[in-house]
C-alpha positions in Angstrom: 101.8 101.3 118.8 99.3 98.5 118.0 99.4 95.3 116.1 96.7 95.6 113.5 95.5 93.0 110.9 93.8 94.4 107.8 90.8 92.4 106.6 88.8 92.7 103.4 88.0 91.3 100.0 91.0 90.7 97.8 89.3 92.8 95.1 90.3 95.8 97.3 94.0 94.9 97.2 95.1 98.4 96.3 93.0 99.9 99.2 94.2 97.3 101.6 97.9 98.0 100.8 97.3 101.8 101.1 95.6 101.4 104.5 98.5 99.1 105.6 101.0 101.8 104.6 99.1 104.6 106.3 98.7 102.6 109.6 102.4 101.6 109.4 103.7 105.2 109.0 101.6 106.1 112.1 103.8 103.6 114.1 101.7 100.4 114.0 102.7 96.9 113.2 100.4 95.9 110.3 99.6 92.4 109.1 97.8 92.0 105.7 96.2 89.2 103.7 98.5 87.3 101.3 97.9 88.4 97.8 98.7 86.2 94.7 101.9 87.5 93.2 101.6 85.9 89.7 98.6 84.9 87.6 99.4 81.2 88.0 99.4 81.7 91.8 95.7 82.5 91.7 94.8 78.9 91.0 94.8 77.5 94.5 93.4 74.3 95.7 90.6 74.2 98.3 93.1 73.0 100.9 95.5 75.9 100.1 92.7 78.4 100.4 91.6 76.9 103.8 95.2 77.0 105.0 95.6 80.7 104.0 92.3 81.4 105.9 93.7 79.8 109.0 96.9 81.7 108.7 95.0 85.0 108.5 93.0 84.1 111.6 96.3 83.5 113.4 97.3 87.0 112.4 94.0 88.2 114.0 94.8 86.3 117.2 98.2 88.1 117.4 96.6 91.5 116.8 95.3 94.2 119.1 92.8 95.2 116.5 91.5 94.6 113.0 90.7 97.1 110.3 87.9 96.1 108.0 88.2 97.4 104.4 84.6 97.8 103.5 84.6 99.8 100.3 81.0 100.7 99.4 80.0 98.9 102.6 80.9 95.5 101.0 81.8 92.8 103.5 82.2 89.3 102.0 81.7 85.9 103.6 85.4 85.4 104.6 85.7 88.9 106.0 82.5 88.5 107.9 83.9 85.3 109.5 87.1 87.2 110.4 85.0 89.9 112.1 83.1 87.2 114.1 86.4 85.6 115.1 87.8 88.9 116.2 84.7 89.5 118.3 85.2 86.1 120.0 88.7 87.2 120.9 87.5 90.6 122.1 89.7 92.4 119.5 89.0 96.1 118.6 87.2 96.3 115.3 87.8 99.4 113.1 85.9 99.9 109.9 87.7 101.7 107.0 84.6 103.9 106.3 85.0 105.2 109.8 88.7 106.0 109.3 88.2 108.2 106.3 85.6 110.5 107.9 
């Protein structure tokens, strides 16, 4: 059993949740990004966005590994910074495209 944080663009919400489910039923503890629940929740201040980014990096710190959801090889700026952070912490980095082979 590993603690795994899933990282990726929020435009891949469905894929992120599916991956989290698949990893969970294999016996892993899975941490995911926070998704806006309602339309009005999508209007966040810059401070709120920064806070959520810090929280996600704390999830990475707690994890043994991260899984990068890189649909069509897309990795955005935030996800790239999460990869760099995980590297600094010597975390295992797993790419979604490698999981589906």
